[in-house]
C-alpha positions in Angstrom: -25.4 -0.9 28.7 -24.7 2.4 30.4 -21.2 1.3 31.3 -20.5 0.1 27.7 -21.6 3.3 26.2 -19.5 5.3 28.7 -16.4 3.5 27.7 -17.2 4.2 24.0 -17.8 7.9 24.5 -14.8 8.9 22.3 -16.0 6.8 19.4 -19.5 8.2 19.8 -18.2 11.7 19.8 -16.2 11.0 16.5 -19.4 9.6 15.0 -21.4 12.7 15.9 -18.6 14.9 14.6 -18.7 13.1 11.2 -22.4 13.5 11.0 -22.3 17.2 12.2 -19.7 18.0 9.5 -21.8 16.3 6.9 -24.9 18.3 8.0 -22.9 21.5 7.8 -21.8 20.6 4.3 -25.4 19.9 3.3 -26.2 23.4 4.5 -23.3 24.7 2.4 -21.3 25.9 5.4 -17.8 24.4 4.9 -16.2 26.7 7.5 -18.6 25.3 10.1 -17.9 21.7 8.9 -14.2 22.4 9.5 -14.9 23.8 12.9 -17.1 20.9 13.9 -14.6 18.3 12.6 -11.6 19.8 14.4 -13.5 20.6 17.6 -15.1 17.2 17.8 -11.8 15.4 17.3 -10.1 17.5 20.0 -13.0 16.7 22.4 -12.8 13.0 21.6 -9.0 13.0 22.3 -9.5 14.7 25.6 -12.2 12.2 26.6 -9.8 9.3 25.7 -7.2 10.4 28.3 -9.4 9.2 31.2 -9.4 5.7 29.6 -5.6 5.2 29.9 -5.0 2.1 31.9 -8.3 0.5 31.1 -8.3 -3.2 30.2 -11.8 -4.4 29.6 -14.3 -5.2 26.9 -17.8 -3.9 26.0 -20.9 -5.5 24.4 -20.0 -9.1 25.4 -16.4 -8.9 24.5 -16.9 -7.8 20.9 -15.0 -4.5 21.4 -11.9 -4.1 23.5 -11.0 -1.0 25.6 -7.3 -1.7 26.3 -3.9 -0.2 25.7 -4.1 -0.8 21.9 -7.5 0.7 21.4 -7.0 3.6 23.8 -3.6 4.6 22.4 -4.9 4.2 18.9 -7.3 7.0 19.7 -4.6 9.2 21.2 -2.5 8.7 18.1 -5.1 8.6 15.3 -7.4 11.4 16.4 -4.6 14.1 16.5 -3.3 12.6 13.2 -6.7 13.1 11.7 -6.8 16.7 12.8 -3.5 17.3 11.1 -4.7 15.6 8.0 -7.7 17.9 8.0 -5.4 20.9 8.1 -3.5 19.4 5.1 -6.8 18.7 3.3 -7.8 22.3 3.8 -5.0 23.4 1.5 -6.3 21.1 -1.3 -10.1 21.5 -1.0 -10.6 25.1 0.3 -13.2 26.8 -1.7 -14.3 23.7 -3.7 -17.9 22.6 -3.9 -17.5 19.6 -1.6 -15.0 20.9 0.9 -17.1 19.9 4.0 -17.6 16.4 2.6 -13.9 15.8 2.7 -13.8 16.7 6.4 -16.7 14.5 7.1 -15.3 11.5 5.2 -12.0 11.8 7.1 -13.9 11.5 10.3 -15.9 8.5 9.1 -12.7 6.8 7.9 -11.1 7.4 11.3 -14.1 5.7 13.0 -13.3 2.7 10.9 -9.7 2.7 12.0 -10.7 3.0 15.6 -13.1 0.1 15.2 -10.3 -2.0 13.8 -7.9 -1.1 16.6 -10.3 -2.2 19.3 -11.8 -5.2 17.5 -12.6 -8.1 19.8 -14.8 -9.8 17.3 -14.2 -10.9 13.7 -17.3 -9.0 12.6 -15.6 -5.8 13.8 -12.7 -6.6 11.5 -15.1 -6.6 8.6 -17.0 -3.5 9.8 -13.8 -1.5 10.3 -12.4 -2.5 7.0 -15.6 -1.5 5.2 -15.9 1.8 7.0 -12.4 2.9 6.2 -12.6 1.6 2.7 -15.9 3.3 1.6 -14.7 6.7 2.9 -11.2 6.5 1.5 -12.3 5.4 -1.9 -14.2 8.6 -2.2 -11.4 10.7 -0.8 -8.9 9.3 -3.4 -11.3 10.1 -6.2 -12.1 13.6 -4.9 -10.1 15.6 -7.5 -12.3 14.2 -10.3 -9.3 13.8 -12.6 -8.4 10.7 -14.7 -5.4 9.7 -12.5 -7.5 10.1 -9.3 -10.4 8.1 -10.8 -8.1 5.4 -12.0 -6.4 5.2 -8.6 -9.7 5.0 -6.8 -11.0 2.2 -9.0 -7.8 0.2 -8.5 -8.2 0.8 -4.7 -11.8 -0.3 -4.8 -11.3 -3.4 -6.8 -8.4 -4.5 -4.7 -10.3 -3.8 -1.5 -13.3 -5.8 -2.8 -11.2 -8.9 -3.6 -9.2 -8.9 -0.4 -12.2 -8.1 1.7 -14.1 -11.1 0.2 -11.2 -13.4 0.9 -11.1 -12.2 4.5 -14.8 -12.8 5.0 -14.6 -16.2 3.4 -11.6 -17.2 5.6 -13.3 -16.0 8.8 -16.0 -18.6 8.2 -13.3 -21.2 9.0 -12.8 -19.6 12.4 -16.5 -19.4 13.1 -17.0 -23.1 12.1 -14.0 -24.2 14.2 -14.6 -22.1 17.3 -18.4 -21.8 17.2 -18.1 -18.1 17.9 -17.0 -14.9 16.2 -15.2 -13.6 19.3 -11.5 -13.4 19.1 -11.3 -14.4 22.7 -12.6 -17.8 21.7 -9.9 -18.5 19.2 -7.7 -20.5 21.7 -10.4 -23.2 21.6 -9.2 -24.1 18.1 -5.8 -25.4 19.4 -6.7 -28.9 18.1 -7.5 -27.6 14.6 -4.3 -25.9 13.4 -5.4 -26.0 9.7 -8.5 -24.0 10.4 -6.5 -21.5 12.4 -4.0 -21.1 9.6 -6.5 -20.8 6.8 -8.5 -18.1 8.7 -5.3 -16.3 9.6 -4.0 -16.2 6.1 -7.4 -14.7 5.0 -7.2 -12.1 7.8 -3.7 -11.2 6.8 -5.0 -10.6 3.2 -7.8 -8.4 4.4 -5.9 -6.4 6.8 -2.6 -6.5 4.8 -4.2 -4.6 1.9 -5.2 -1.9 4.4 -1.7 -1.8 5.9 -0.1 -2.0 2.4 1.9 -5.1 3.3 3.7 -6.8 0.4 2.2 -8.5 -1.7 -1.1 -6.7 -1.0 0.4 -3.2 -1.6 -0.2 -2.7 -5.3 -2.9 -0.1 -4.9 -0.9 2.2 -2.6 1.6 4.0 -4.9 -1.1 4.7 -7.5 -3.6 5.9 -4.8 -1.1 8.1 -3.2 0.0 9.6 -6.5 -3.5 9.9 -8.0 -5.2 11.5 -5.1 -4.5 14.8 -3.2 -1.3 14.7 -1.2 -3.3 15.4 2.0 -5.2 12.2 1.4 -2.0 10.3 0.6 -0.7 11.5 4.0 -3.9 10.3 5.7 -3.9 6.9 4.0 -0.3 6.3 5.0 -1.0 6.8 8.7 -4.6 6.4 10.0 -6.1 3.3 8.1 -2.6 1.7 8.2 -2.2 2.0 12.0 -5.8 0.9 12.6 -5.3 -2.3 10.5 -1.9 -3.1 12.1 -3.4 -2.7 15.6 -6.3 -5.0 14.5 -3.7 -7.6 13.5 -2.1 -7.3 16.9 -5.5 -7.8 18.5 -6.0 -11.0 16.4 -2.7 -12.6 17.2 -3.1 -12.1 21.0 -5.6 -15.0 21.0 -4.2 -17.3 18.3 -2.8 -20.7 19.3 1.0 -20.4 18.9 1.4 -23.9 17.6 -0.6 -23.0 14.4 2.6 -21.5 12.9 1.3 -17.9 12.3 4.6 -16.5 13.5 6.4 -17.8 10.4 3.9 -16.0 8.2 4.4 -12.7 9.9 8.2 -13.1 9.9 8.1 -13.8 6.1 5.8 -10.9 5.4 8.0 -8.6 7.5 11.1 -9.4 5.5 9.3 -9.2 2.2 7.6 -5.9 3.0 10.7 -4.1 4.4 13.0 -5.2 1.6 10.7 -4.7 -1.3 9.5 -1.4 -0.1 12.9 0.1 0.2 14.2 -1.4 -3.1 11.3 0.0 -5.0 11.6 3.4 -3.3 15.3 3.5 -4.3 14.4 3.9 -8.0 11.6 6.4 -7.7 11.9 9.9 -9.1 8.5 10.9 -7.9 8.6 11.9 -4.2 5.0 10.8 -3.6 5.7 7.3 -4.9 9.0 7.3 -3.0 7.1 8.1 0.2 4.5 5.5 -0.7 7.0 2.7 -1.0 8.7 4.1 2.2 5.4 3.7 4.1 5.1 0.2 2.7 8.5 -0.7 4.1 7.6 0.9 7.5 4.7 -1.5 7.7 7.2 -4.3 7.8 8.7 -2.9 11.0 5.3 -2.9 12.7 5.2 -6.7 12.0 8.3 -7.1 14.3 6.2 -6.0 17.3 3.2 -8.0 16.1 5.3 -11.1 15.9 6.2 -10.8 19.6 2.6 -10.1 20.9 1.8 -12.5 23.7 5.4 -13.7 24.1 7.2 -10.5 25.1 6.2 -7.6 27.4 7.9 -5.2 25.0 5.6 -6.1 22.1 2.6 -3.8 22.7 4.7 -0.8 24.0 7.0 -1.1 20.9 4.0 -1.1 18.5 2.3 1.8 20.2 5.5 4.0 20.5 6.5 3.3 16.9 2.9 4.1 15.7 3.1 7.5 17.4 6.5 8.2 16.0 5.5 7.0 12.5 2.4 9.2 12.5 4.4 12.3 13.3 7.3 11.8 11.0 5.3 10.5 8.0 2.7 13.3 8.2 5.5 15.8 8.5 7.3 14.5 5.4 4.1 14.6 3.4 3.3 18.1 4.6 6.7 19.3 3.3 6.1 17.6 0.0 2.7 19.2 -0.3 4.3 22.6 -0.1 7.4 21.9 -2.3 6.3 19.5 -5.1 6.0 15.9 -6.3 9.4 15.3 -8.0 12.9 15.0 -6.7 13.9 18.0 -8.8 11.4 20.2 -6.9 13.5 19.8 -3.8 16.7 21.1 -5.4 18.1 23.8 -3.1 15.3 23.7 -0.5 17.7 23.5 2.4 19.4 26.7 1.3 16.4 28.6 0.3 14.2 27.7 3.3 16.5 26.5 6.0 13.8 25.8 8.6 11.7 23.7 6.3 14.9 21.9 5.1 15.9 21.1 8.6 12.4 19.8 9.4 12.4 17.5 6.3 15.8 16.2 7.2 14.6 15.4 10.7 11.5 13.6 9.4 13.6 11.5 7.0 16.3 10.6 9.5 13.6 9.6 12.0 12.2 7.3 9.3 15.6 5.7 9.0 15.9 5.4 12.8 18.7 7.8 13.7 19.0 8.8 17.4 17.8 10.8 19.2 14.6 11.0 17.1 11.3 9.2 17.7 11.8 6.7 14.9 15.0 5.4 16.6 13.3 4.7 19.9 10.4 3.0 18.2 12.6 0.7 16.1 14.9 0.1 19.1 12.0 -1.3 21.0 10.8 -3.3 18.0 14.2 -4.9 17.6 14.3 -5.7 21.3 10.9 -7.3 21.2 11.7 -9.5 18.3 15.0 -10.6 19.8 13.2 -11.3 23.1 11.2 -14.0 21.2 14.2 -15.6 19.6 13.9 -14.1 16.2 17.3 -12.4 16.2 17.8 -13.1 12.5 14.8 -10.9 11.8 16.2 -8.0 13.8 19.4 -8.3 11.7 17.4 -8.1 8.5 15.5 -5.1 9.8 18.7 -3.3 10.7 20.1 -4.0 7.3 17.0 -2.6 5.7 17.4 0.5 7.9 20.8 1.0 6.4 19.2 0.6 2.9 16.6 3.2 3.8 19.3 5.8 4.4 20.2 5.5 0.7 16.5 6.0 -0.1 16.0 9.2 1.9 19.4 10.7 1.0 18.0 10.9 -2.6 15.8 13.7 -1.2 18.2 15.2 1.3 21.4 15.6 -0.9 19.8 17.7 -3.6 18.3 19.9 -0.9 21.7 21.1 0.0 23.9 20.3 -3.0 22.0 22.3 -5.5 21.9 26.0 -5.7 19.0 27.8 -4.0 15.9 28.6 -6.0 12.7 30.3 -5.2 10.0 28.4 -3.3 6.5 29.3 -2.4 6.1 30.5 1.2 4.6 28.0 3.6 1.0 28.5 4.3 -0.5 28.7 7.8 -2.2 25.3 7.6 0.9 23.5 6.2 3.1 25.4 8.7 1.0 24.2 11.6 1.4 20.6 10.5 5.1 20.8 9.9 5.8 22.5 13.3 3.5 20.1 15.2 5.0 17.0 13.7 8.6 18.3 14.0 8.1 19.0 17.7 6.4 15.6 18.2 9.3 13.8 16.4 11.9 15.5 18.6 10.0 15.5 21.9 8.8 11.9 21.7 12.3 10.7 20.8 14.0 12.6 23.6 11.3 11.8 26.2 11.3 8.1 25.4 15.1 7.8 25.5 15.3 9.5 28.9 12.6 7.1 30.1 14.6 4.1 28.8 17.8 5.4 30.4 16.0 5.8 33.7 14.5 2.3 33.4 18.0 0.8 32.8 19.5 2.7 35.7 16.7 1.6 38.0 16.9 -2.1 37.0 20.7 -2.1 37.5 20.6 -0.5 40.9 
């Protein structure tokens, strides 16, 4: 028991942080709630560093402490800190300011539970934790669009969650256990494997906004605060996709689950970018962009268990995606929600303009930015498992994505400069941090890859 708790120290710290922020809010001390939330998340991140390289389980195999769960913490905890800084702009001085900080921490616990799930019950628990907190966060502004978006989010989550729980009963009946590690024992029952997997994809696919389980996302992003949209596009999404990676590590390959993932990848990437191409609202454009990016994650998930590049590609792309997507939303939070709001931005505020261009080009996958390295490894992983055609489709979608993001970039420099509000301290911190992460991560990873190639050829 002591060993298990020691390995779960980061999650315990985040839980205590969420409770501490909530207590501070009950005492009407939002500043203390902010301090508790940020400090606790920083401490949890520091404690996670010592777990790098661990590959074990706790509590009878129900929770995994491995590369996926450890790197999930190292990516999602700093991402939550940046989301809190963004939320500070939206909720500062409101009556429930501290509640937002607490809910962000509770939702992050759910994402971490998903990323380390070693048991089907943790899939359910993680989905519920993230869902309950994010429903409230979307509805926070107490406006008609926010309330409508939260209701759509809630109803969709209820249906998909029920389908997942029902489907998991097939796995329990076939394997006689709720542990994911016992799934290989169902190799003689491919239909049970397939039915359960489809249900899991429905439950986790809504959280990751995979097509066709994405319908809630554009409305929730647009209806809620931009800071919450930024958070939803990164933390719950990465947690759900890491959970899906944990699931497929133990699935019998002969069940045909790879065909489902490949089909969803094509559908999600293509539909996401085609829908984004016709959006005039930047928030909805970024929402469909984040949907499309989920399809790229599926390339790495498809290769899990069959390629050594699979897990590194998923982790690296998750880190890159968190940085560039949070950065793009941070700029949008300062500039506006429509494409017209970005007219002349590059001329009026050159530094912010450059940052936005870097974020968008990184989302495309242009070298030497972080998004390029992540996608390069994803393509290599999927080619390694003989799905070359899927890599070709993904590359074609990356070309399509350039047309999507140029709809923001071109007016920034083509139109005459106008006046823009100065960037606040909180937003500036997020933009600078994510800009540096996008550049440094991309350059460092490419130097590592070049060194690896030189070493292997010598």
